[in-house]
C-alpha positions as CSV (number, residue, x, y, z in Angstrom):
1,M,107.8,-206.4,244.1
2,N,107.3,-202.9,242.5
3,E,109.2,-202.3,239.2
4,K,110.0,-198.8,240.5
5,Y,111.9,-199.3,243.8
6,I,111.7,-201.9,246.7
7,L,111.9,-201.7,250.6
8,R,115.0,-203.3,252.0
9,C,115.5,-203.5,256.0
10,L,118.9,-202.6,256.5
11,E,119.7,-205.2,259.5
12,G,118.0,-208.3,258.2
13,G,118.8,-207.0,254.7
14,E,115.1,-208.7,253.7
15,V,112.8,-207.2,251.3
16,V,109.8,-205.6,252.3
17,P,106.6,-205.6,250.5
18,D,105.4,-201.8,250.9
19,E,102.1,-201.1,252.0
20,Y,102.9,-197.7,253.7
21,T,105.6,-199.8,255.4
22,L,107.0,-198.0,258.6
23,S,109.4,-200.7,260.1
24,C,110.9,-204.0,259.7
25,P,107.8,-207.0,260.2
26,S,110.0,-209.1,261.3
27,G,111.1,-206.8,264.2
28,H,114.5,-205.4,263.9
29,S,115.1,-202.1,265.2
30,S,116.2,-200.6,261.8
31,L,115.4,-197.9,259.3
32,L,113.6,-199.5,256.5
33,R,115.4,-197.8,253.0
34,T,114.2,-198.0,249.3
35,E,116.2,-199.0,246.4
36,Y,115.0,-197.6,243.0
37,T,115.3,-199.9,239.9
38,K,117.1,-196.8,238.1
39,K,120.7,-196.4,239.1
40,R,121.2,-193.3,237.3
41,L,119.1,-189.8,237.9
42,E,116.9,-188.3,235.3
43,L,115.5,-185.1,235.6
44,R,111.9,-184.9,234.8
45,K,110.1,-181.8,233.0
46,L,107.7,-181.1,236.1
47,P,107.6,-178.9,238.4
48,G,109.4,-178.8,241.6
49,I,109.7,-181.6,243.6
50,F,108.7,-183.8,241.2
51,R,111.6,-183.4,239.0
52,F,113.0,-186.0,240.9
53,C,110.0,-188.6,240.5
54,D,112.5,-191.0,239.3
55,W,114.0,-191.3,243.2
56,L,111.1,-190.8,245.0
57,P,108.5,-193.8,246.1
58,I,105.6,-193.0,244.9
59,M,103.8,-193.4,241.4
60,H,101.6,-190.1,240.7
61,T,102.6,-186.7,241.0
62,M,99.9,-184.0,242.4
63,P,99.1,-180.3,241.4
64,V,101.9,-178.6,243.8
65,V,104.8,-176.7,242.4
66,S,107.1,-176.7,245.6
67,G,110.7,-177.8,245.8
68,P,114.3,-176.9,247.0
69,V,116.1,-174.1,244.7
70,C,119.7,-174.0,244.8
71,Y,121.8,-171.1,243.6
72,R,125.7,-170.0,244.4
73,S,126.4,-167.8,247.1
74,E,127.9,-164.4,246.6
75,G,127.0,-162.3,249.2
76,L,127.5,-164.9,252.1
77,A,130.4,-166.9,250.4
78,R,132.1,-163.3,250.6
79,E,130.9,-162.3,253.9
80,L,132.8,-165.7,255.2
81,G,135.5,-166.0,252.7
82,L,134.6,-169.2,250.8
83,K,135.2,-169.6,247.7
84,N,132.4,-172.6,246.4
85,L,129.6,-171.8,248.8
86,H,126.3,-173.3,247.1
87,I,123.0,-172.7,249.5
88,C,119.7,-174.9,248.9
89,F,116.6,-172.5,249.7
90,N,113.9,-174.3,250.7
91,G,111.4,-171.2,251.5
92,Y,109.4,-168.8,249.5
93,W,111.9,-166.5,247.1
94,P,110.2,-166.5,243.6
95,E,113.1,-164.4,242.9
96,R,115.0,-167.0,243.2
97,G,112.9,-170.0,242.3
98,G,111.6,-170.4,245.5
99,T,107.9,-171.9,245.8
100,I,107.4,-173.4,248.7
101,A,104.6,-171.5,250.2
102,T,104.7,-172.2,254.0
103,C,108.4,-171.4,253.9
104,S,109.8,-174.5,254.8
105,F,111.6,-177.7,253.8
106,K,108.8,-180.0,255.5
107,E,106.7,-179.5,252.3
108,L,109.1,-181.7,250.8
109,E,108.3,-184.8,253.4
110,A,104.5,-184.0,252.8
111,I,104.0,-184.0,249.3
112,P,105.2,-187.8,248.9
113,T,104.3,-189.1,252.0
114,V,100.6,-187.5,250.9
115,I,100.8,-189.5,247.7
116,R,102.2,-192.8,249.1
117,L,99.5,-193.0,251.4
118,K,97.1,-192.5,248.7
119,E,98.7,-195.1,246.8
120,R,99.5,-197.6,249.4
121,K,97.0,-197.8,252.4
122,S,93.1,-196.1,253.1
123,G,93.3,-193.7,256.3
124,V,93.5,-190.5,257.6
125,L,97.1,-189.0,258.6
126,V,98.0,-188.1,262.0
127,I,101.1,-186.2,262.0
128,A,102.8,-185.4,264.8
129,S,104.6,-181.9,264.9
130,A,107.0,-179.2,266.7
131,G,104.7,-177.0,264.2
132,N,106.5,-176.2,260.8
133,T,105.6,-179.6,259.6
134,G,102.4,-179.6,260.7
135,R,101.9,-176.4,258.4
136,A,103.4,-178.1,255.6
137,F,101.0,-181.2,255.5
138,L,97.6,-178.5,256.2
139,Q,99.2,-176.7,253.2
140,V,99.4,-179.7,251.0
141,S,95.6,-180.8,252.8
142,A,94.2,-177.3,251.5
143,L,95.7,-177.8,247.7
144,T,94.5,-180.9,247.4
145,G,91.8,-181.9,249.9
146,T,93.5,-184.7,251.6
147,P,92.3,-185.6,255.0
148,V,95.0,-184.9,257.9
149,V,94.9,-184.6,261.7
150,V,97.7,-182.4,263.2
151,V,99.3,-182.9,266.6
152,V,101.2,-179.8,267.8
153,P,102.4,-178.3,271.5
154,E,100.5,-175.3,272.2
155,S,103.2,-173.1,271.9
156,G,103.0,-174.1,268.1
157,I,99.4,-173.3,267.4
158,H,101.3,-169.6,265.9
159,R,103.3,-171.9,263.5
160,L,100.1,-173.4,261.8
161,W,98.7,-171.1,258.6
162,T,98.4,-171.7,254.8
163,T,97.1,-170.0,251.7
164,A,94.5,-172.1,251.0
165,P,91.6,-172.9,253.3
166,A,92.5,-176.1,255.0
167,S,88.6,-177.4,255.1
168,Q,89.8,-181.4,255.2
169,A,92.0,-180.7,258.8
170,F,91.8,-181.5,262.3
171,V,94.2,-179.8,264.5
172,I,94.5,-181.0,268.1
173,A,97.2,-178.7,270.3
174,V,98.9,-180.6,273.4
175,R,99.9,-178.3,276.7
176,G,103.7,-179.8,276.4
177,D,106.5,-180.2,274.0
178,Y,107.1,-181.5,270.9
179,T,107.7,-185.3,272.5
180,D,104.5,-185.2,273.9
181,A,102.7,-184.6,271.3
182,I,104.3,-187.1,269.3
183,R,103.2,-189.5,272.4
184,F,98.8,-188.0,272.0
185,S,99.3,-188.8,268.6
186,R,100.4,-192.5,268.8
187,Q,97.1,-193.4,271.1
188,I,95.2,-191.6,268.0
189,C,97.3,-193.9,266.4
190,S,95.5,-196.8,268.0
191,S,92.7,-197.0,265.8
192,G,92.6,-198.1,261.9
193,H,91.6,-195.5,260.9
194,F,94.1,-193.3,261.6
195,I,97.6,-193.9,259.8
196,A,101.0,-192.6,261.7
197,E,102.5,-190.8,259.2
198,G,105.8,-192.5,260.6
199,G,108.3,-189.7,261.1
200,A,112.4,-191.1,260.4
201,K,110.4,-194.3,259.6
202,N,108.5,-192.7,256.5
203,V,110.5,-193.7,253.7
204,A,108.3,-190.9,251.2
205,R,109.5,-188.3,254.2
206,R,113.3,-189.0,253.9
207,D,113.1,-189.4,249.7
208,G,111.3,-186.2,249.9
209,M,114.3,-184.3,252.1
210,G,116.8,-185.9,250.0
211,T,115.5,-183.8,247.1
212,V,118.1,-181.3,248.8
213,M,120.7,-183.2,248.2
214,L,120.0,-184.3,245.0
215,E,119.2,-180.4,244.0
216,G,122.4,-179.5,244.9
217,A,124.4,-181.8,243.3
218,T,122.7,-181.7,239.8
219,A,122.6,-177.8,240.5
220,I,127.1,-177.8,241.6
221,G,127.2,-180.9,239.0
222,R,129.1,-182.9,241.9
223,M,127.9,-183.5,245.2
224,P,129.6,-181.1,248.0
225,D,132.1,-181.9,249.8
226,Y,130.1,-180.6,253.2
227,Y,126.5,-180.4,253.5
228,F,125.3,-177.8,256.6
229,Q,121.8,-178.3,258.3
230,A,120.1,-177.9,261.7
231,V,118.7,-180.7,263.0
232,G,115.7,-181.5,265.3
233,S,115.2,-185.9,264.6
234,G,117.8,-185.7,262.1
235,T,115.6,-186.8,259.9
236,G,116.8,-184.4,257.6
237,G,120.5,-185.6,257.7
238,I,119.7,-189.1,257.3
239,A,117.4,-188.3,254.2
240,A,120.8,-186.6,252.2
241,W,123.1,-189.6,253.3
242,E,120.8,-191.9,251.8
243,A,119.9,-189.2,248.7
244,S,124.3,-188.7,248.3
245,L,124.8,-192.8,248.4
246,R,122.2,-192.9,245.5
247,L,124.2,-190.3,243.7
248,K,127.7,-192.1,244.4
249,E,126.4,-195.5,242.8
250,D,124.8,-193.3,239.7
251,G,128.5,-192.4,239.5
252,R,128.5,-189.0,237.9
253,F,128.6,-187.0,240.5
254,G,131.6,-188.2,242.3
255,T,132.6,-190.7,244.8
256,A,133.6,-189.1,247.8
257,L,130.3,-188.9,250.4
258,P,129.7,-185.5,251.5
259,E,130.8,-184.6,255.2
260,L,127.4,-183.9,257.4
261,H,127.7,-181.2,259.2
262,L,125.0,-181.0,261.6
263,S,124.1,-178.6,264.2
264,Q,121.7,-178.2,267.4
265,S,120.1,-175.2,269.7
266,L,121.6,-175.2,272.7
267,P,120.6,-175.8,275.4
268,F,119.2,-178.8,274.5
269,A,121.2,-180.7,271.8
270,P,121.5,-184.4,273.1
271,M,122.6,-186.3,269.9
272,V,125.3,-183.6,270.2
273,S,126.4,-184.6,273.4
274,A,126.6,-188.0,272.6
275,W,128.0,-187.8,269.6
276,H,130.8,-186.2,271.3
277,H,130.7,-188.4,273.8
278,H,131.7,-191.2,270.9
279,R,128.5,-193.0,271.6
280,S,125.8,-194.8,269.4
281,S,123.2,-194.2,271.6
282,I,121.5,-191.5,273.9
283,I,121.1,-191.9,277.9
284,P,118.5,-189.0,278.8
285,E,120.2,-187.9,282.1
286,T,123.3,-187.5,280.6
287,D,122.8,-185.8,277.2
288,M,119.5,-184.3,278.0
289,P,118.8,-183.3,281.7
290,D,116.1,-181.6,282.8
291,A,115.2,-181.2,279.3
292,K,111.6,-179.9,279.5
293,N,113.2,-176.8,281.0
294,A,116.2,-176.9,278.3
295,I,113.6,-176.8,275.5
296,S,112.3,-173.7,277.1
297,K,115.1,-171.8,276.2
298,V,116.3,-172.7,272.6
299,Y,116.4,-170.2,270.1
300,S,114.6,-172.6,267.9
301,D,112.5,-175.2,269.3
302,V,111.6,-177.2,265.7
303,L,115.4,-178.1,266.5
304,T,113.9,-180.5,269.8
305,N,113.1,-183.9,269.6
306,R,113.7,-185.8,272.9
307,E,113.2,-189.6,271.1
308,P,115.8,-189.2,267.6
309,P,116.1,-191.3,265.6
310,Y,120.1,-191.3,266.5
311,A,120.8,-195.3,267.8
312,I,118.5,-197.3,265.3
313,R,120.3,-198.9,262.2
314,G,120.1,-196.3,259.3
315,G,120.2,-193.6,261.8
316,I,122.0,-190.0,263.0
317,S,124.9,-192.3,264.6
318,D,125.2,-194.2,261.5
319,A,125.0,-191.8,258.9
320,L,127.6,-189.3,260.6
321,T,130.2,-192.6,261.2
322,D,129.6,-193.4,257.0
323,T,130.8,-189.5,256.2
324,C,133.3,-189.1,258.9
325,G,130.3,-186.5,259.6
326,R,130.8,-183.4,262.6
327,M,128.1,-182.1,265.1
328,Y,127.8,-178.5,266.3
329,A,125.8,-177.3,269.6
330,I,124.9,-173.5,268.9
331,R,124.2,-170.8,271.6
332,N,121.2,-168.7,271.1
333,E,123.3,-165.5,270.4
334,D,125.1,-166.9,267.8
335,A,122.4,-167.9,265.9
336,R,121.2,-164.4,266.3
337,S,123.9,-162.8,264.9
338,A,124.1,-165.2,261.9
339,E,120.5,-164.6,261.5
340,K,121.5,-160.9,260.7
341,I,124.7,-162.0,258.9
342,F,122.8,-163.8,256.6
343,V,119.7,-161.6,255.7
344,D,122.4,-159.1,255.4
345,A,124.5,-160.9,252.5
346,E,121.7,-162.7,251.0
347,G,118.1,-160.4,251.2
348,I,116.2,-162.7,252.7
349,D,115.2,-164.1,256.0
350,P,115.9,-167.2,257.0
351,D,114.2,-169.4,259.3
352,P,115.3,-169.9,263.6
353,A,116.7,-173.2,262.4
354,A,118.6,-172.4,259.2
355,S,119.8,-169.0,261.2
356,V,121.6,-172.2,263.7
357,C,122.8,-174.1,260.6
358,T,124.2,-170.7,259.1
359,A,125.7,-170.1,262.8
360,S,127.3,-174.0,262.8
361,L,129.2,-173.0,259.3
362,I,130.6,-170.0,260.4
363,T,132.0,-172.2,264.0
364,A,133.2,-174.6,261.4
365,I,135.0,-171.8,260.0
366,E,136.4,-170.1,262.7
367,T,137.5,-173.6,264.3
368,G,138.9,-174.9,260.7
369,K,136.8,-177.8,260.3
370,I,136.5,-177.0,257.1
371,K,138.8,-176.0,254.1
372,K,137.6,-172.9,252.7
373,D,138.3,-173.6,248.8
374,R,136.0,-176.6,249.2
375,V,132.5,-177.2,248.0
376,V,130.1,-176.0,250.1
377,L,126.2,-176.5,250.5
378,L,123.9,-174.8,253.3
379,N,120.7,-176.5,253.2
380,I,118.2,-172.8,254.4
381,T,115.7,-175.2,255.6
382,G,113.3,-172.4,255.7
383,G,112.2,-168.7,255.0
384,G,111.2,-165.9,253.4
385,Y,108.8,-165.7,255.9
386,R,108.4,-161.5,255.2
387,R,108.1,-162.3,251.4
388,V,105.1,-164.6,251.3
389,R,103.1,-162.0,252.6
390,E,103.7,-159.8,249.5
391,D,102.2,-162.6,247.5
392,H,100.0,-164.6,249.6
393,Q,96.7,-163.7,252.2
394,I,98.2,-165.8,255.1
395,I,95.4,-168.2,257.0
396,P,95.6,-168.8,260.3
397,V,94.5,-172.5,261.3
398,A,93.4,-172.6,265.1
399,A,93.0,-175.8,267.0
400,H,89.7,-177.8,267.2
401,I,90.8,-179.2,270.6
402,T,92.9,-178.5,273.2
403,V,94.6,-181.2,275.6
404,E,96.8,-181.8,278.8
405,A,100.6,-183.8,277.7
406,G,99.8,-187.4,279.2
407,S,96.1,-186.8,279.1
408,P,94.1,-190.5,277.5
409,A,93.1,-189.6,273.7
410,D,90.1,-191.7,274.9
411,E,87.8,-188.4,276.3
412,I,88.6,-187.2,272.2
413,M,87.8,-190.7,269.9
414,R,84.4,-190.0,269.7
415,E,84.8,-186.5,267.9
416,L,87.8,-187.0,265.7
417,M,86.1,-190.5,264.3
418,A,83.0,-189.0,263.5
419,W,85.2,-186.1,261.9
420,G,87.2,-188.7,260.3
421,K,84.3,-190.9,259.0
422,S,82.7,-187.7,257.1
423,C,86.1,-187.0,255.5
424,V,86.7,-189.7,253.8
C-alpha cells in the first residue's frame, strides 16, 4: 500500500494497486479514485500546480511552473451584477500570475500524468485529443524530453504548438473527429510498448484538473456556492466534484458542495440532453443524432466527445446528482457575445470553450438559476493566446502521418515502433 495515497474502486470498494492503473481489475464499470493520507490541504512552497502536491498522485515534481490562478473579478462581476464572482484563469497572463504557456488548463492534466507514468510503468504515452490536450502534452514533452504520441483529428492540427522544440513527439492526424482519434489511439495501445494516457479514467488527470477547485477555495477562503465550466468529456467537472469532496473532508472550507454548472456547445450537447431527460445514460440516437454533422457546427469543437464518462460510476451523472448541479446548451451566437463581454470586462482573450462557459453563467443569471449575492467560481479553462505571442516564440508541430478514420493502425505500427524504441 502506498503511504501517500491509495486507489479505490467506487463500485466494489476494493483497494487497487497503482501500476498506472486505469480500471478496476475486478471488471467493475467504475472510475477509480485516489484517497490521500493527508486529509488537510497543506500548500507547498513550490511553483504552479505543485503547491497542491499532497493531493496529487505523484511522488516527484518536474521543472515546470504551470498552475491555476484565481482572482476576484471586478469588471465582469460589475457587468453581470454579481457581488462575489471569482475567476480561475488557466492560461497565459503574467500580469495576473497566469503562467500556462499553452493557454489551456490541459497542462494541469499533462504534468501529473507524465510524472505518474514515469513512477509507475515503462512505455510511451499515447494521447488522443481534439487539440488542446495534445498541445499540453507536447509542451510537457518539449520541456522535459518525455516521449509522447499524440493523435488528433486533422482539423485540430492547427492547435498543436509549443514554446520549445518537441523533438520527442510523434503526431498522427486522423481524418475524422475527436472520437475517431480516440479509437485510433486505442489500436496503437494494443502494443505493450505504448501506454494509453487514460482520459477520465486517469486519476492523475482528474486530480491535476482538480487543482482549479483547490486554487479557488484557498484563494476565496471557502468553497464556492457555484462552479461553472464548459465540458466535452466532463472530466473537469468530475475533477471539481472530487476536489470539493476532499475539501469538505478537510473541514476548513465549508460543508456544502459547490453546485456544478456545466455547459456544452450546440448543436452537439449529448450530456445536456441526457441530463435534461433525467437519464443516467446517453442514448446516441436521441442525445446526439447525426453527431458528426453537429460536431462540425459547434463554436468550440474541443467540447465534443461521443463517448463521455457520463453513466459510469463516479462519472458526470453522479457528480451532477451529488451536487444538485445543472447543465446548459449554449448557442454559437451566445458564446460569441459572451466572449466579447469577457474581453471588454477583463482585458484578456478567453478560449472558445471558456466563452461557452461564460455564456452559461450569463444564462444562469438571466434565468434565475443562481443568486447574485452567492460565491461563484468561473473556470476560464484557457486564454491569453494573443498575450503569449508577445513573450514566446510559437513553434507549430506538424503531423508525422495522416490516416483515414476507421483505418487499421497496423500500417503505421512498424514506423511507430521504430520511433518508440529510439526514444527509450
